[in-house]
C-alpha positions in Angstrom: 0.0 0.0 0.0 1.5 3.3 -1.1 2.3 5.9 1.6 -0.2 8.5 0.1 -2.9 5.8 0.3 -2.1 5.1 4.0 -2.4 8.8 4.6 -5.7 9.0 2.8 -7.2 6.0 4.6 -6.2 7.4 8.0 -7.8 10.8 7.5 -10.9 9.2 5.9 -11.4 6.8 8.9 -11.3 9.5 11.5 -13.4 11.9 9.4 -16.0 9.3 9.1 -15.9 9.0 12.9 -16.7 12.7 13.5 -13.2 14.2 13.5 -12.5 17.5 11.7 -9.6 17.1 9.2 -7.1 19.8 10.1 -4.3 20.7 7.6 -0.7 20.2 8.6 0.9 23.3 10.1 4.0 24.5 8.3 7.3 23.0 9.4 8.7 26.3 10.9 7.3 26.5 14.5 6.7 30.3 14.2 4.5 30.6 17.3 6.6 28.6 19.7 9.9 30.2 20.9 11.1 26.9 22.2 11.1 25.2 18.8 12.7 25.8 15.4 10.5 23.3 13.7 7.3 21.3 14.4 8.6 18.1 15.9 5.4 16.3 16.9 1.9 15.9 15.5 0.2 17.7 18.4 2.3 21.0 18.4 -0.3 23.1 16.7 -2.9 21.9 19.2 -0.9 22.8 22.4 -3.0 25.9 23.2 -6.1 23.8 23.2 -4.6 21.1 25.4 -3.4 23.7 27.9 -6.8 25.5 28.0 -5.2 28.7 26.7 -7.6 28.9 23.8 -10.9 27.2 23.2 -10.6 24.6 20.4 -12.9 25.2 17.4 -13.8 21.4 17.4 -14.1 18.7 20.0 -12.2 16.1 17.9 -9.7 16.5 15.1 -7.4 14.5 12.9 -4.3 15.5 10.9 -1.2 14.3 9.1 1.5 16.7 10.4 4.8 17.3 8.7 7.6 17.1 11.4 11.3 17.7 11.5 13.7 16.6 14.2 17.2 18.0 14.1 19.2 17.1 17.2 20.7 14.0 15.5 21.6 15.3 12.1 25.1 13.8 12.4 23.6 10.4 13.0 21.4 10.4 10.0 22.5 7.7 7.6 24.6 5.8 10.1 21.7 3.5 10.8 18.4 3.0 9.0 16.4 4.3 12.0 17.6 7.9 12.1 15.9 10.5 9.9 15.0 14.2 10.0 11.7 14.7 8.1 8.7 12.4 9.0 4.9 12.5 9.0 2.8 11.9 12.0 -0.8 10.8 11.6 -2.8 11.9 14.6 -6.3 11.9 16.1 -7.1 14.3 18.9 -9.8 14.7 21.5 -10.2 18.0 23.5 -12.1 16.9 26.5 -14.3 14.5 24.5 -13.5 10.8 24.4 -10.6 9.3 26.3 -8.7 6.0 26.7 -11.4 3.4 25.7 -12.4 5.1 22.5 -8.8 6.0 21.5 -7.7 2.4 21.9 -10.7 1.1 20.0 -10.0 3.5 17.1 -6.4 2.5 16.8 -7.2 -1.2 16.8 -10.1 -1.0 14.3 -8.1 1.1 11.8 -5.0 -1.0 11.9 -6.6 -4.4 11.9 -9.6 -3.5 9.7 -9.7 -5.2 6.3 -8.3 -3.4 3.3 -11.6 -3.8 1.5 -13.4 -1.9 4.2 -10.9 1.0 4.4 -8.6 -0.5 7.1 -4.9 -1.2 7.0 -5.2 -4.9 7.2 -2.5 -5.7 9.9 -2.6 -9.1 11.5 -3.9 -8.6 15.1 -2.0 -11.7 16.3 1.3 -9.8 15.6 0.4 -6.7 17.6 1.8 -6.0 21.1 0.9 -3.1 23.4 2.9 -1.3 26.1 1.3 0.7 29.0 2.6 2.9 31.8 3.5 1.0 35.0 0.4 1.6 37.0 -2.1 2.1 34.2 -4.4 -0.8 35.0 -7.3 0.9 33.2 -5.5 0.6 29.9 -4.6 -3.0 30.5 -8.2 -3.8 31.1 -9.3 -2.1 27.9 -6.6 -3.9 25.8 -7.3 -7.3 27.4 -11.0 -7.4 28.2 -12.4 -5.2 25.4 -10.0 -5.6 22.5 -9.0 -9.2 23.4 -5.2 -8.8 23.4 -3.6 -11.6 25.5 -2.0 -10.4 28.7 1.4 -11.9 27.5 1.4 -9.3 24.7 0.7 -6.3 27.0 3.9 -4.9 28.7 4.2 -2.5 31.6 7.1 0.1 31.1 8.4 3.0 33.1 8.4 6.8 32.7 11.2 7.0 30.2 9.3 4.8 27.8 5.6 5.3 28.5 5.1 8.8 30.0 4.8 11.1 27.0 5.9 14.8 26.7 7.6 17.0 24.1 10.8 17.0 26.2 10.0 20.5 27.4 7.5 22.1 29.9 4.0 21.5 28.6 1.3 18.8 28.3 2.2 15.2 29.2 0.5 12.0 30.2 0.8 8.2 30.3 0.7 6.5 27.0 0.1 3.1 25.4 2.3 2.2 22.4 1.5 -0.4 19.7 4.2 -2.6 18.2 4.2 -5.0 15.3 6.1 -8.3 15.3 8.1 -8.4 12.0 9.3 -12.0 12.7 12.4 -13.9 13.6 14.5 -12.5 10.7 14.6 -9.2 12.6 15.6 -10.4 16.1 14.8 -12.6 19.1 11.4 -13.2 20.6 10.2 -11.6 23.8 8.4 -8.4 22.9 9.4 -4.7 22.7 11.5 -4.9 25.9 13.7 -7.5 24.3 14.1 -6.1 20.8 12.7 -3.0 19.2 14.0 -3.9 15.7 11.8 -7.0 15.5 9.0 -5.4 17.4 8.5 -2.1 15.6 6.6 0.7 17.3 4.0 2.2 14.9 1.4 4.1 17.1 1.5 6.0 20.3 -1.7 6.7 22.2 -1.1 9.5 24.6 -3.6 10.0 27.4 -2.9 13.6 28.0 -4.1 14.7 31.4 -1.1 16.5 33.1 1.3 19.3 32.7 5.1 18.8 33.2 7.7 21.2 34.4 11.3 21.7 33.5 13.8 18.9 33.8 15.3 16.0 31.8 13.5 15.2 28.6 12.6 11.6 29.3 12.1 11.2 33.1 12.5 12.6 36.6 10.7 15.9 35.7 8.1 17.5 38.0 4.4 17.0 37.3 2.9 20.4 37.9 -0.7 19.3 38.0 -3.7 18.2 35.9 -4.8 19.8 32.7 -8.2 21.5 32.6 -9.6 18.5 30.7 -8.5 15.0 29.8 -7.4 14.9 26.2 -6.3 12.4 23.6 -3.2 12.9 21.4 -2.2 10.0 19.2 0.6 9.6 16.7 1.0 6.9 14.1 4.3 7.2 12.3 3.4 7.2 8.6 6.8 6.1 7.4 6.9 3.2 9.9 3.4 2.0 8.9 4.4 2.3 5.3 7.5 0.1 5.9 5.3 -2.5 7.5 2.6 -2.5 4.9 5.1 -2.4 2.0 7.2 -5.3 3.5 10.5 -3.4 3.6 13.1 -3.1 6.3 12.9 0.6 7.1 11.8 4.1 6.1 14.6 4.4 3.5 13.0 1.7 1.4 9.4 3.0 1.3 7.9 4.4 -1.9 8.5 8.0 -0.8 12.2 7.6 -0.2 13.7 4.6 -2.1 13.4 6.3 -5.6 15.9 8.9 -4.3 18.4 6.1 -3.4 17.8 4.4 -6.8 18.4 7.6 -8.7 21.6 8.3 -6.7 22.8 4.8 -7.5 22.0 5.4 -11.2 24.0 8.6 -11.2 27.0 7.3 -9.2 27.2 3.7 -10.4 27.4 2.6 -6.8 25.2 0.0 -5.2 23.0 0.5 -2.2 22.6 -2.3 0.3 26.2 -3.3 1.0 25.1 -3.6 4.7 22.8 -6.5 4.3 21.8 -7.3 7.8 18.3 -6.2 9.0 19.8 -5.0 12.3 23.3 -4.0 11.5 24.5 -1.4 14.0 27.2 -0.2 11.7 26.6 0.5 8.0 29.0 0.5 5.0 30.1 4.1 4.2 28.3 4.0 0.9 25.0 3.0 2.5 25.4 5.9 5.0 25.9 8.3 2.1 22.9 7.0 0.1 20.7 7.5 3.2 22.0 11.0 3.8 21.1 11.9 0.3 17.6 10.5 0.4 16.7 11.9 3.8 18.2 15.3 3.4 17.0 16.0 -0.1 13.4 15.0 0.9 13.7 17.2 4.0 15.1 20.1 2.0 12.2 19.9 -0.5 9.7 20.0 2.4 11.4 22.9 4.2 11.7 25.1 1.1 8.2 24.2 0.3 7.1 25.6 3.7 9.0 28.9 3.1 12.4 28.2 4.7 15.3 29.5 2.6 19.0 28.7 3.1 20.8 31.2 5.3 23.5 31.4 8.0 21.2 31.5 11.1 18.2 29.8 12.6 16.0 27.6 10.4 17.8 28.7 7.3 21.1 27.4 8.7 19.5 24.0 9.4 18.3 23.8 5.9 21.7 24.9 4.5 23.4 22.3 6.7 21.3 19.3 5.5 21.5 20.4 1.9 25.2 20.6 2.0 25.5 17.2 3.7 23.4 15.7 0.9 25.5 17.5 -1.8 28.7 16.4 -0.4 27.5 12.8 0.1 26.7 12.6 -3.6 30.2 13.7 -4.4 31.7 11.2 -2.1 29.8 8.6 -4.0 31.6 9.7 -7.1 29.2 12.1 -8.9 30.9 15.4 -9.4 28.2 17.3 -11.4 25.4 19.3 -9.9 23.1 16.6 -8.3 20.0 18.5 -7.2 18.6 19.1 -10.7 18.6 15.2 -11.0 17.4 14.4 -7.5 15.0 17.1 -6.4 12.4 16.3 -9.1 12.5 12.7 -7.9 11.7 13.9 -4.3 8.9 16.1 -5.8 7.3 13.2 -7.6 7.5 11.0 -4.5 5.8 13.6 -2.2 3.4 15.5 -4.5 0.7 12.9 -4.3 0.3 13.8 -0.7 1.3 17.5 -1.0 0.3 18.7 -4.5 1.5 22.2 -3.7 5.1 21.0 -4.0 4.5 20.4 -7.8 2.7 23.7 -8.2 5.5 25.6 -6.4 8.4 23.6 -7.7 9.9 26.4 -9.8 10.4 28.5 -6.7 11.6 25.6 -4.6 14.1 24.4 -7.2 15.5 27.9 -7.8 16.5 28.1 -4.1 17.9 24.6 -4.1 19.9 24.8 -7.3 21.3 28.2 -6.3 22.4 26.8 -3.0 24.2 23.9 -4.6 26.0 26.1 -7.1 27.2 28.3 -4.3 28.2 25.4 -2.1 30.2 23.6 -4.8 32.3 26.7 -5.2 32.8 26.9 -1.4 33.5 23.2 -1.2 36.2 23.3 -3.8 38.1 26.2 -2.1 37.6 25.0 1.4 38.5 21.4 0.7 41.9 22.5 -0.8 42.7 24.5 2.3 41.5 21.8 4.7 43.5 19.1 2.9 46.7 21.1 3.2 46.0 21.8 6.9 45.3 18.1 7.5 48.5 17.1 5.8 50.6 19.6 7.8 49.0 18.5 11.0 49.7 14.8 10.3 53.3 15.5 9.2 53.9 17.3 12.5 52.5 14.3 14.4 49.4 16.2 15.5 46.0 14.5 16.1 43.8 17.6 16.2 43.2 20.4 13.7 43.8 23.8 15.1 40.8 25.9 16.1 42.3 28.9 14.3 42.4 26.9 11.1 38.8 25.8 11.5 37.9 29.5 12.2 39.7 30.6 9.1 37.9 28.1 7.0 34.6 29.4 8.4 35.3 33.1 8.4 37.3 33.4 5.2 36.0 30.6 3.0 32.5 30.2 4.3 33.2 26.6 5.3 30.8 25.5 8.0 32.3 24.0 11.2 30.1 20.9 11.1 31.6 20.1 7.6 35.1 20.7 8.9 34.4 18.3 11.8 33.0 15.6 9.5 35.8 15.9 6.9 38.6 16.0 9.5 37.1 12.9 11.2 37.1 11.1 7.9 40.8 11.7 7.7 41.4 10.5 11.3 41.7 14.0 13.0 39.8 15.7 15.7 39.2 19.5 15.6 39.9 21.9 18.4 36.3 22.9 18.8 36.9 24.8 22.0 39.4 27.0 20.2 37.1 27.5 17.3 34.2 28.4 19.6 36.4 30.9 21.5 37.4 32.7 18.3 33.8 32.7 17.1 32.8 34.2 20.5 35.4 36.8 20.3 34.3 37.8 16.8 30.6 38.0 17.9 31.6 40.1 20.9 33.5 42.5 18.7 30.6 42.8 16.3 28.2 43.3 19.2 30.5 45.9 20.8 30.8 47.7 17.5 27.0 47.8 17.1 26.5 48.9 20.7 29.2 51.6 20.3 27.3 53.0 17.3 24.3 53.2 19.5 25.8 54.3 22.8 29.0 56.2 21.9 31.1 53.7 23.8 29.4 54.4 27.1 29.4 51.5 29.6 26.0 49.7 29.2 25.8 49.3 33.0 24.9 53.0 33.1 21.8 52.4 31.1 20.9 49.3 33.1 21.3 51.4 36.3 19.0 54.1 35.0 16.4 51.6 33.9 16.5 49.8 37.2 16.2 53.0 39.2 13.4 54.6 37.1 11.6 51.8 35.2 10.9 51.5 31.5 10.6 54.6 29.4 7.0 55.6 28.5 6.6 56.0 24.8 3.7 58.3 23.9 4.4 58.9 20.3 1.6 56.8 18.9 -0.9 59.4 20.0 1.0 62.7 20.4 4.0 64.5 19.0 4.8 66.7 22.0 4.4 66.5 25.8 5.7 67.8 29.1 8.0 65.4 30.9 10.9 65.2 33.4 14.6 64.7 32.8 15.5 61.5 34.5 19.2 61.3 33.6 21.9 62.9 31.5 24.9 60.9 30.1 28.1 62.5 28.9 31.1 60.9 27.1 32.5 59.6 30.4 29.3 58.4 32.0 26.4 59.9 33.9 26.5 63.7 34.6 24.3 66.0 36.6 24.0 68.8 34.0 25.1 70.1 30.6 25.5 73.5 29.0 25.5 75.1 25.6 27.8 73.2 23.2 27.7 69.9 25.1 26.7 66.7 23.3 24.9 64.4 25.7 22.3 61.6 25.9 19.1 62.4 27.8 16.6 60.0 29.3 13.1 61.4 29.8 10.3 60.0 32.0 7.9 59.9 29.0 8.7 60.8 25.4 7.0 61.2 22.0 10.4 60.4 20.3 10.5 57.1 18.5 13.8 55.1 19.0 15.2 53.6 15.9 14.0 50.0 15.6 12.0 47.7 13.3 13.6 49.3 10.3 12.2 52.7 11.2 14.6 55.6 11.6 14.5 57.6 14.8 12.7 60.9 15.3 14.5 64.2 15.6 13.3 67.4 17.3 13.7 69.7 20.3 13.7 69.4 24.0 13.0 72.7 25.7 14.0 73.3 29.3 13.2 76.8 30.5 14.8 79.2 28.0 17.3 76.5 26.9 17.0 74.4 23.8 18.4 70.9 23.2 18.4 69.6 19.6 17.7 65.8 19.4 19.4 64.3 16.3 19.1 60.6 17.1 17.1 58.3 19.4 18.2 54.8 20.4 17.3 52.0 22.8 20.6 50.7 24.0 19.0 48.4 26.6 15.5 47.0 26.3 12.8 49.4 27.4 14.9 52.5 27.8 14.7 55.4 25.3 17.9 57.5 25.0 17.9 60.8 23.2 21.2 61.8 21.6 21.3 65.6 21.6 23.3 68.8 21.5 22.6 71.7 23.9 22.0 74.6 21.6 21.4 77.3 24.2 20.9 77.5 28.0 21.5 74.4 30.0 19.8 71.3 31.3 19.9 69.7 34.8 18.8 66.3 35.9 15.3 66.5 37.4 14.3 69.5 35.2 10.8 69.7 33.8 11.0 69.7 30.0 8.9 69.9 26.9 9.7 67.3 24.2 8.6 68.0 20.6 9.4 65.9 17.6 9.9 67.1 14.0 6.3 66.5 12.9 7.1 66.8 9.2 9.9 64.2 9.4 7.8 61.8 11.5 5.0 62.1 9.0 7.3 61.3 6.0 8.8 58.3 7.9 5.4 57.0 9.0 4.1 57.1 5.4 7.2 55.2 4.3 6.6 52.6 7.0 3.0 52.1 5.9 4.1 51.8 2.3 6.6 49.1 3.4 3.7 47.0 4.8 1.8 47.5 1.5 4.9 46.5 -0.6 5.4 43.4 1.6 1.8 42.2 1.0 2.1 43.0 -2.7 5.2 41.0 -3.1 3.6 38.0 -1.3 0.6 38.3 -3.6 2.7 38.1 -6.8 5.6 35.9 -5.7 4.0 33.6 -3.1 3.8 33.3 0.7 7.5 32.7 0.9 8.4 36.2 -0.2 8.7 37.3 3.4 10.5 40.3 4.8 14.2 40.0 5.4 14.8 43.6 6.5 13.7 47.1 5.9 14.6 50.8 6.3 11.9 53.5 6.6 13.3 57.0 6.2 11.6 60.3 5.3 9.9 59.8 2.0 12.0 56.7 1.2 11.8 53.0 1.9 14.0 50.0 1.4 12.4 46.5 1.5 14.4 43.3 1.6 12.6 40.0 1.0 13.2 36.3 0.3 12.9 35.2 -3.3 15.3 33.0 -5.3 15.7 35.0 -8.5 15.5 38.4 -9.9 11.9 39.7 -9.9 10.7 40.2 -13.4 10.0 43.8 -14.5 6.4 42.9 -15.2 5.9 41.7 -11.6 7.5 44.9 -10.2 5.1 47.0 -12.4 2.1 45.0 -11.3 3.1 45.2 -7.6 3.6 48.9 -7.8 0.3 49.4 -9.5 -1.5 47.3 -6.8 0.1 49.3 -4.0 -1.0 52.6 -5.6 -4.5 51.2 -6.1 -4.7 50.6 -2.4 -3.7 54.3 -1.8 -6.5 55.3 -4.1 -9.0 53.3 -2.0 -7.9 55.4 1.0 -8.1 52.5 3.5 -8.0 53.2 7.2 -4.7 52.3 9.0 -5.5 50.9 12.4 -3.3 49.7 15.2 -4.3 47.6 18.2 -2.9 45.4 20.9 -4.0 41.8 21.3 -2.7 38.3 22.2 -0.3 36.4 20.0 -2.9 33.7 19.5 -5.5 36.2 18.4 -3.1 37.9 16.1 -2.3 34.6 14.5 -6.0 33.8 14.1 -6.5 37.2 12.4 -3.7 36.3 9.9 -1.2 38.9 11.0 2.3 38.4 9.6 5.1 38.0 12.1 8.7 38.6 11.1 11.0 35.6 11.6 13.8 36.5 14.1 11.8 39.1 15.9 10.9 38.5 19.6 7.3 39.0 20.5 5.7 38.9 24.0 2.3 37.6 25.0 0.8 40.9 24.0 1.5 42.1 20.4 0.7 45.2 18.4 -1.1 44.6 15.1 -1.1 47.2 12.3 -3.6 46.7 9.6 -4.4 48.6 6.4 -8.0 47.9 5.7 -8.2 44.2 4.9 -5.2 44.4 2.6 -2.2 44.2 4.9 -2.0 43.0 8.5 1.4 42.7 10.4 2.8 42.7 13.9 4.6 46.0 14.2 5.8 48.5 16.8 6.4 51.4 14.4 4.4 54.6 13.6 2.1 54.8 10.6 -0.1 57.1 8.5 -3.7 57.4 9.4 -5.1 56.3 6.0 -3.5 54.8 2.9 -4.5 57.8 0.8 -2.1 60.0 2.8 0.8 58.2 1.1 0.0 60.0 -2.1 2.0 57.8 -4.5 4.6 55.1 -4.2 7.3 54.8 -6.9 9.6 51.8 -7.2 13.2 53.0 -8.0 15.2 49.7 -8.2 15.3 46.0 -7.6 18.6 44.2 -6.8 20.2 41.3 -5.1 21.8 41.7 -1.7 22.7 38.1 -1.0 21.8 34.5 -1.9 18.0 34.3 -2.2 17.4 37.8 -0.9 16.3 40.8 -3.1 15.9 44.5 -2.3 13.3 46.9 -3.6 13.8 50.7 -3.0 11.0 53.1 -3.4 10.0 56.7 -2.9 6.8 57.8 -1.1 4.6 60.9 -1.2 6.1 64.2 -2.2 9.5 62.6 -2.8 7.9 60.2 -5.3 6.1 63.2 -6.9 9.4 65.2 -7.3 11.1 62.1 -8.8 8.3 61.6 -11.3 8.3 65.4 -12.1 12.0 65.2 -12.9 11.5 62.1 -15.0 8.8 63.9 -16.9 11.0 66.9 -17.5 13.8 64.7 -18.7 11.5 62.9 -21.2 10.2 66.3 -22.5 13.8 67.5 -23.0 14.7 64.4 -24.9 11.5 64.7 -27.0 12.5 68.3 -27.8 16.0 67.2 -28.9 14.7 64.5 -31.1 11.8 66.6 -32.3 9.3 63.7 -31.7 6.4 63.1 -29.3 7.4 61.8 -25.9 6.1 58.3 -26.5 8.6 57.9 -29.4 11.6 58.8 -27.2 12.5 55.2 -26.1 12.6 54.1 -29.7 14.8 57.0 -30.8 17.2 56.4 -27.8 17.5 52.7 -28.7 18.3 53.7 -32.3 21.0 56.1 -31.2 22.6 53.5 -28.9 22.6 50.9 -31.7 24.3 53.4 -34.0 26.9 54.2 -31.4 27.6 50.5 -30.8 28.0 49.9 -34.6 30.4 52.9 -34.8 32.4 51.5 -31.8 32.7 48.2 -33.6 33.9 49.8 -36.8 36.5 51.9 -34.8 37.7 48.8 -33.0 38.1 46.9 -36.3 40.1 49.9 -37.8 42.4 50.0 -34.8 42.9 46.3 -35.0 43.8 46.5 -38.7 46.2 49.4 -38.1 48.0 47.5 -35.3 48.2 44.3 -37.2 49.4 46.0 -40.4 52.7 46.9 -38.7 53.5 43.2 -37.9 55.9 42.9 -40.9 57.7 46.1 -39.9 58.1 44.9 -36.3 59.6 41.6 -37.6 62.0 43.4 -39.9 63.2 45.4 -36.9 64.0 42.2 -34.9 67.3 42.2 -33.1 69.8 39.4 -33.0 70.2 38.0 -29.4 72.8 35.2 -29.6 71.5 32.8 -32.2 67.9 34.1 -31.9 66.0 36.8 -33.7 63.9 38.7 -31.1 61.1 41.1 -32.0 60.3 43.0 -28.8 57.3 45.3 -29.3 55.3 47.6 -27.1 51.7 47.7 -28.4 50.0 51.0 -28.9 48.0 52.2 -25.8 44.4 50.8 -25.8 45.2 47.7 -27.8 42.8 45.0 -26.7 44.0 41.6 -25.4 42.9 39.7 -28.4 44.7 42.0 -30.8 47.9 41.8 -28.6 47.9 38.0 -29.1 47.1 38.2 -32.8 49.9 40.8 -33.2 52.5 38.4 -31.6 51.4 35.6 -33.9 51.6 37.8 -37.0 55.1 39.1 -36.1 56.2 35.5 -35.5 54.9 34.5 -38.9 57.0 37.2 -40.5 60.3 36.1 -38.8 62.6 33.9 -40.9 61.7 30.2 -40.7 65.2 29.1 -41.1 66.5 30.6 -37.9 65.2 30.7 -34.3 62.7 33.5 -33.7 60.8 34.9 -30.8 58.1 37.6 -30.9 57.3 39.3 -27.6 54.5 41.9 -27.3 53.7 43.9 -24.1 50.7 46.0 -23.6 49.2 48.2 -20.8 45.6 48.7 -19.8 43.9 49.7 -16.6 47.2 50.3 -14.9 48.4 46.8 -15.5 51.0 45.4 -18.0 50.7 42.0 -19.8 52.9 40.1 -22.2 52.4 37.6 -25.1 55.3 35.6 -26.4 55.3 33.5 -29.7 58.1 31.1 -30.6 58.7 29.7 -34.1 59.5 26.1 -35.0 63.3 26.7 -35.3 63.3 28.2 -31.8 61.3 25.3 -30.4 63.9 22.9 -31.9 66.5 24.8 -29.7 64.3 24.0 -26.7 63.1 27.6 -26.3 59.6 27.6 -24.8 57.1 30.5 -24.9 55.6 29.4 -21.6 59.0 29.3 -19.9 59.8 32.8 -21.1 56.5 34.3 -19.8 56.7 32.6 -16.4 60.4 33.7 -16.1 59.4 37.3 -16.7 56.3 37.1 -14.4 57.9 35.1 -11.5 56.0 31.9 -12.3 52.7 33.3 -13.4 51.2 33.0 -16.8 49.8 30.2 -19.0 50.2 28.7 -22.4 52.4 26.3 -24.2 55.7 26.1 -26.0 54.3 27.8 -29.1 52.5 30.8 -27.6 52.0 31.9 -24.0 50.8 35.0 -22.1 50.4 36.5 -18.6 50.1 39.8 -16.8 48.9 41.5 -13.7 52.0 43.5 -12.9 52.0 47.4 -12.7 52.0 49.2 -16.0 55.3 50.8 -15.3 57.0 47.4 -15.5 56.1 46.9 -19.2 59.6 47.6 -20.4 61.1 45.4 -17.7 59.1 42.4 -19.1 60.7 42.8 -22.5 64.2 43.2 -20.9 63.7 40.0 -18.8 62.7 38.0 -21.9 65.8 39.3 -23.9 68.0 38.6 -20.9 66.7 35.0 -20.6 67.3 34.4 -24.3 70.8 35.8 -24.0 71.6 33.5 -21.1 
């Protein structure tokens, strides 16, 4: 039975028994700060189990995509480890409990295939229960009919379920299938879990656990508000049972990847033939790495994760690179993903059709990552191999941390790859030294960033002010000026009591309308008035969480700690920045509308009348898409939608569909900004009151700023109007010069450019002809150096590289064939000098080599053969020296 069919039958069974089919949540665990990825089928239902949110249904069923990453290094070493898997689950939120959950599991697994069941032999099923769970034993034995000898009591580590972190937990009952004596000894799951394969876990969720070890000896905090059911049937494990194969790597969703890899590499999978082999042949390990990691990569990119150097993106990059390298170690040195990723797509799309629909985007990210990594791998491997060789020659057993850091920092070689490759060559790596150097680099970067914000003031000063006075009160959402008190003044050396005219200081106010730079929005500027004194605020930062610090210069009068003050922002600047920030939200939504949900924000900058928006997408955005997105944004401005901000819970914000930015930290209460029903995001910035206030948004450019990240820059409001007015004036000016209507200007400009290019080609041809026409004259002027005729020539300035080479060959052809001859031509361009040397047959017979002459003049650099060779890269003023060195070498 195919995996997709098992999935279909599972969902249909529970739907027919009154369960609501709930789609799988995306793999990134966006709403749980404890998780990078969804790692269990019940994660999206945790708020319902904890009673934090009322469930919309009493019972539900799902097939949840899951990813577990702690054992990435172990993947492939055995047939049991994997990263991506699918968990079929049925859930009850205070509805049915143990008896019905056990009955459902038994009926589906042992029900006949003809009637929609999975057709397992009930005589081969064993069950385990928690130590003191007599109720479950009675249900299994008295109601289901399972013999007592096939019901096993086990302890907390095995049969008390939790996610390994604080949250819901409860006793569980696990189902095992006896695969027969070929897989191990008799005796049940306690004796051998290879022969007795777990395929379903029934969790009777009724308690909440506290912190502590993942498996056992953690504190039970108390009972949940209601008794719930959470079950998980491993889809891959059930597929391996029903398809009669040994493990998940041989099921229909995975094995084709192994077969395709075998076809590409010419290697055979299955060198380790034992069902229970604890150690696998290196080739089998690599085959499994390829199959697991490419399938996982497909699913991750499909759910919006893109390769990067941090967080979820780093996990994706890491598993992709392990797969790419494993293919190369199997002997395939061409790009492998264009061959393998479509196989993974075809395996998974029957269950997830969106993978086929979105494959162009998915494959673009994947293929770009492979291309980038192959370049990194080539450079890094050469450096690593040399370091390994030096270490072994010196008798060392561990690669220096400094070398691992250099590979990471200079060549982009990830530490996990360095560890793997060093281990393969019998060396350890000084990880502690590497981590120390990485830590020092991060501290320097952090210190530099903090210095830019704090002017190198000790951060303890800010902590002390915050601890003494509490958090700064920001009032800028509703007002642009207010009376307030001066809580603290900070000078270049630390905290001071007062400041006078000419001093540059930092000021902390009890309450402030000034917005501190953050979330991509630039800081406010303005004035603080104290009595008759004026302080000009030119920047506002938040060096420690919750504290707003005004960087300012005392223009007149003075300021004393404790003074009453009047703070007033530059309203015009704030308005222009707020309009840009609202425009950024609109651009974000438009890009997702045209490029897909994965086109999420990767950064932004909102300045007066200008925005910069960075977003994830694998390739250059077509001009037509930019035009359509810009038009859609401006249509929203025309609708003059209300811009509204409100505070709510994270759960409610998610229910409303508000976008959260990955990497941002959000509390239990979040601020949502919505522009009508068009855009809705979590945001702490300031905004326009209505979309119509933006006036017009004009895209200026679209460009790449890194792998898989693009940038759009745009103008907003009056700045956009001024830009368009200048563009209009320019077009009118060109129309006047060409004496045509403005709409004909592009065609006329294209024609002019084409004419100029043709003229440039003709000039280049003329120059080339003039240069080459002198070849015979240069040959006639050749000088005798010993037994060799040498024509040393300096080409005219501006002679192109191809013409330099042709000139050398032409001169050589004019030298007498009967005696040794050498033509050497030097040229200068861009501040550098190059040389081309041609040698005739008579000179070659005397063992004179063009390549040797070039390398001798360029200290070993250059390339070519005995007939003709060339090289360069030295300063232009050394051109004459190159000819002298060649003549000197011939004389010697």
